N, C-alpha and C positions, 0 to 999 in steps of 0.2 A: 812451621810449628811442628816439633817432634811429638811422638806419641805420649811421652811422659808429661810434657807441658800441656798437651791437649787434655789429658786425663785430669790433671790437677785443676785446670780452668773449668772443666765441666763440673767437677765436684764442688767448686766454690760457688756455683750457682745454686739457686734454691730448688733444684729438681730432685725427685726421688732417684736414688742410686739403682742402677739396673743390675740385677743379681741373677745368677744361676746357681742351682743346687745340684750337686752330684749325689743322687740317691733319693729314694722314696720310702724305704723300709727302715725298721729299727729306729735309732735315734734321729734319723733324717726327718722323721715326723715332727720332732720338736723344732727343728730348723724351719720346716715348712710353716708350722703354726706361728713361730716367731716372726718370720718374714711377712706373713699375712697380716699380723697385727701392726707391724711397722709400715706396711703398705697403707693401712687405714689412716695412719698418721702422716702420710705423704712423705715418708723418709726413704722408702724402698719400693722397688717394683720387680717382682719375680717375672722374668721373661722366658726362662726355660728350666727344665729339670730332666732327669733321666733315671732309668733303672733297667736292668737287663730283662726284667719281666714287668713292664708297666701295666700289663693287663691284670695283675694281681692287686692293683690299687684303685679300682673303679670307685669304691666307696670314698676313699680319701680325696680323689680327684673331684668328686661331686661335692663333698662337704667343704672343700676349700675353693669351690667355684673356679677351678682352674680354666675351664673352657671360657667362661665369661670374662675372666681376667686376661685371656689371651696368652696363657702359658703354653709354650710348645714343649711337647714331651718326646724324648728320645729313648731308644733302647741301648745306646752306646754313648759314653761320655765324650769320647774323642770326636765323634761326629757333632755332638752338641757344641763343644769348644770351637771346633773349626768353623761351624756355621755362624756362631755368635761372637767370635773373638773380637770383632771390631765394634760390637754393641755393648757387651758386658763391661761393667766397671768393678765387679767383685764376684768371686765364686766361693761358695761354702762347700766344704768336703766333710760330711758326716758319714764316711764310708768305713768299711772294715779296716782295722789298724794296719794290716800288712799291705794294704793298697795305698796308704797315705803318701809314701815317698814318690811313687810313680805318678799319682794324680797331681801332687804338688808340683812336680817337675814339669808336667805337661801344661799346667796353668802358667807357671813362671815363664816357660819358653814362649808362651803366647802373650806375654806382657799383661797378665791378669792377676790382680791382687787376690790373696787367698785368706779366708777364714777357715782354719783347719781344726777340726774337732780333736779334743784330747784323747789319748796321748798322741804326740806327733808320730812316734814309733816307739817300740820298746827294745829296739836293737841299737845299742850305742854307736856301732860303726855305720849303720844306716843313717843315724842322726847326723853324724859328721858329714856324710854325703849330702844330706838335705841342707846343711848349713852352707856347703859349697854352692849348691843350686841357688840358695837364697841370695847369694851375692849378685846374681843377675836380676833379681826382682826389682820392679819399678817402685814398689811400696813393700814395707815389711809385712810378712805374714803374721797373723795373730793365731795363737794356739788357744783353744777354748777351755782353759781351766777357769771355771765359772766364778770362784769366790774372790779372786783378786779385785774384782770390780767394786766390792763393797767399800763405801766411804769409811765406815767405822773401822774396818780392817786396816785400811791405808792410814787412817789417823793414828791408830795404835802402833803401827809399824814406825811411823815418824817419831813417836815418843820413845820407842825402843832404841832407835838409832841415836837419838839425842842423849841417851843414857839416863832417862828419867827414872827408870826402875832398877838401875844398876845392871850388873852382868847377868846374862841368861845362864843359869846353872843346869836346867833340865827342861825338857819338853816331853810330854806324854800324849798318846792318843789311843783310845780303845774304840774299835769299829766292829761291832757285831751286827752284821747285816744278813739276815736269813735270805736264802734263795731256794726256790723249788728246784728239783732235779731238771725240770723242763727249761730252766734258765740256761743250762749248759747245752741244751739242744736247739737253742734259738737260731743258731747259725753253724756253719761248718767250722769256723775258727774259734768258737766259744770254748774256753777251758783248754785250749791247745798251747803247747810249747812251740810247735813248728807246724806249718801247713804249706804245701807246695814248695818244700825246701827253703821256706823263708821263716825266720824267727818271728814268732807272734808273742809268746809269753803272756797270754791273757790270764788275769788273776784278779783277786780282790785288791791287791797292792797296785798292780799296773793299770787297772781299768776302773772298776766300779768305785773304789775309794781313792783313786789316784789324786783327786782334788786335794785331799787332806795331806798327802805326802808332799805335794807341791806347796801347800800352805805352810807346813812345818819348815821347809827349807826357805820359804819367804820370810818367816819370822827370824831365821838365823842370819840372813844376809845383812851385812853392815855397810856395804859400800854406798848404797843410796836406797831410795824407796823401792825401786824395781830391781832388786838384787836377790839372788838365791844362792845359798851357801853350799859349796860342794862337800860331799861326804868324803871322809878320809878312811875310816875303819867301820866295817859292818860285821856284826855277829848275828847269825840267823838259824832258825829251825823252821822247816817247811813241812806241811802235812796236807793230806787229801782225805776227805771223808766221802766225797762224791766220786763217781766213776768217770774221772777225767784224766787228761794227760798232765795238766799243770797242777798248781796248788790252790786250795781253797781256804787254807788257814796258815797265817804267817805270824811268827814271833820274831821281832827284830830289835836289837839295840845297836846304836850307831853313834859316831862322833863326826862332827863337821869341823871346818877350820875354826869356827867361832864358838860352837857349843859341844861340850864333851859328853853329854848324857841325853840321848834321845831314845825313848822306848815306845814301841808301836806293836799292838796286837790287832790283827784283822782276821775275820773269818766270815764265810758264808754258811758254815756248818753250825747253826745255832737256831734257837727257837724264837727269840725275841730280839728286836733291834734296840741298840743302845743309843742314847743321844750322841750327836756328833760333836764332842767337846774336845777342843784343843787346850791343853793346860801348859802354861809357860811359867816356870819357877825362876824368878830373878832374885838377886841378892837383897833387894829392898821391897819386893812385892811379889804376890802370886796372882797370875792372871788366868781367868777362865774365859775362853772365847767359844761361843756356840754360833756358828754361821747360819744355821737353819733351824732355829727354835720355833716350834709350832704353838699357837695359842688362838683359840676361837676361829679356826679356819684360816688364820693368817700366819705367815712366817716372818721371823725376825733374825737379824744378827744382834747378838747381845754380848757385851763384855762386862766382866765383873773383876775389879781390881781390889785385892785385899792387901793393904799396906802392912808392913811389919809393926807399925805403931797402932794398928787396930782399925784405922780408917778404911771404909769401904766405898768404892766408887763404882756405880753401875750405869751403863749406857745401853741404849737400844735403838735400832734402826729397822724400820719395816722393809722387808725384801720385796722388790718387784720380781717379776719373772726373770730369773737370772740369765736364761738363754737370750731373751729379748734384750736385757740390759747389756750383755756382752756384745751382741751383734750391733746394737745401736752405738756402743762405744767404739767399735771398729769403724763404723760408718763415719763417726765424728773424726776419727783419725784420718780416714781417706779424704774427708772434706776439708781438712786443715784445722779443725777445732781442737784437736789433741795432737801432741807432738810425737806420740809413739803408741803402738799397741800395748795392751796390758801385759801380755806374755809373748815375747818373740821366740822364734825357734831356738836361738842359741841360749835363751834363758832356761831351756828345758834340759840342758846338759846335766845339771845336778840331779834332777829327778830321774832321768833315764839311766844314768850311771848307778844311782841308788837302787833302782829296780833290778838292774842286771847283777849287781853285787850280792843281792840276797841269795840268788841261785848259786853263785860262785862260792859264797860263804857256807851255805847249808850243805852243798855237795850231793844232797839227796832230797827226795820228796817222799816222806814216809807215809804209807797207807795206814789208816786207823782201822783196826780190826772191828768186825761187825758187833762184837759183844760190848764195845765201848760207845756204840751209837744208839740213838733212840729216834723213832719215827713219830712225828707229831702231826696229827690231822689238822690241816689248814683250810679244809672245806674245798668244794668244787673238785673233788677227786685228787687234790694235791696234798702231799705230805712234806714237811720239812725234815731233812736229815740233820740231826743235831749231835754234836759231841757231848757226851755226858759230863756234867760239871764244868763246861767250858767257861762259864762266868767266873767261878772261883779260881780256875787255873789262870785266866786272863788277869784277874785282880792281883793274884800273887806275883805275876810277872811284872805288872806295872808298878806295884808298891815296893817289891823287894828285888826286882831284876833277876828273878829266878826262872830260867827257861823250863819248859815241861820236863826235860831230861834231868834237870837239877831238882825238880819237885818230886822225882821218883814216880812220875805218872807211868803206868804200865805200858801204854802204847807209844811212849816218847822215844825219840831217836836223836841222839846227840848231834848237834850241828857243828858249825865251825866258824872261822873268821876269814874275812877277805879285806885286803887293802885296795885303795883305788888303783894302784899299779897292777893289780891282778885282773883288771878288765880285759887284758889281752887274752885271757883264757876263756872268754865267754863262749865262743862257738864250740870249743871242745867240751866244756861243761854241759851245755844244753844238749849236745848230741848224746852225751852219756846219759843224761836224764831221760831222753826220749827212748833210748834203748832199754833202760831199766823199766820204764812204764809199759813197754811192749812185752816184757817177760812176765 
């Protein structure tokens, strides 16, 4: 019996899946909590984890009963993989973005299925290398874009594909997510374009709000349920209010193969968070989808469809913990209950290319001068850095497609346009942006 057949047969039995987690800090904490919950349901068993400084996580180790659960802790992920490669049935990688490709490759080379935290990488050419590596995988890797798991979202996508709402004319998204300055100091790679000579491109677009970019491309895909539409043309203006290398404020308009008008504005330089609403304007109806609506301590996915004849259709589905739901869904795939992961690595090509093209299009990341910023006390010694009037500037962009430079905003810097064929200029453009940030 070969290793692949053996793995599949083990997974078809009613035993908890043996899992290792690469990482203990940052978002790895969410993976640890999710696996612990799945362990209580007898669906998973954490057997090992690692961090270069495991001594920094004594509290977490105690709270998650790792010693009692028999979890072996390493300070080197290669040592962990080598010791447990014949025992593990799945590895999750909630590690820094620029380490994903290397860690994914090491797991695939040891015949270990991978649940890879989003984004897989933000370097288009590294993504192509990861896709080549994936050809050797015994099971498809899942990339953890959380919202695709929602049944309500999938049901709506099916209806879109069937043409029930007519042609998609426009999609918009406004994401104002305030972040403390300390957010950009949480790790060495936070807010960076490059680190250790590797492209990172950490930003609101590529990381914190990347789920919603992936969601928008999901709505656009017409081939089948699990399809994402490639971008063709991108117009962008990029700004920074925080003292970082990358961008914290993004204005983008784009077209894909199927949808001609996509408008997105994202920023971490604001005082208040906006609801995460995806708006889909079709020829026969307007759709509002909110994947994370809060009410009475619970969260919901909610869709509202307003037909051109005035009829309104509203549906709601309570969210469970989305990280748990996504990891459980991947376990179902490994055990044969599902025929594919929710998002495979090659499904991420449209998202990663879109992310990279915003830099190529914009050509620069303009710094917003101090006089156009305000500092808002958020308590506990923290202050939000907010762009003055960012809400009205964002609304004008979404409603009238007028970039800040076209609104005659004094701090605005005219961006530009990029086609998908311009992706070959990525490394040159990013190196230029790094040099500008250093001056």
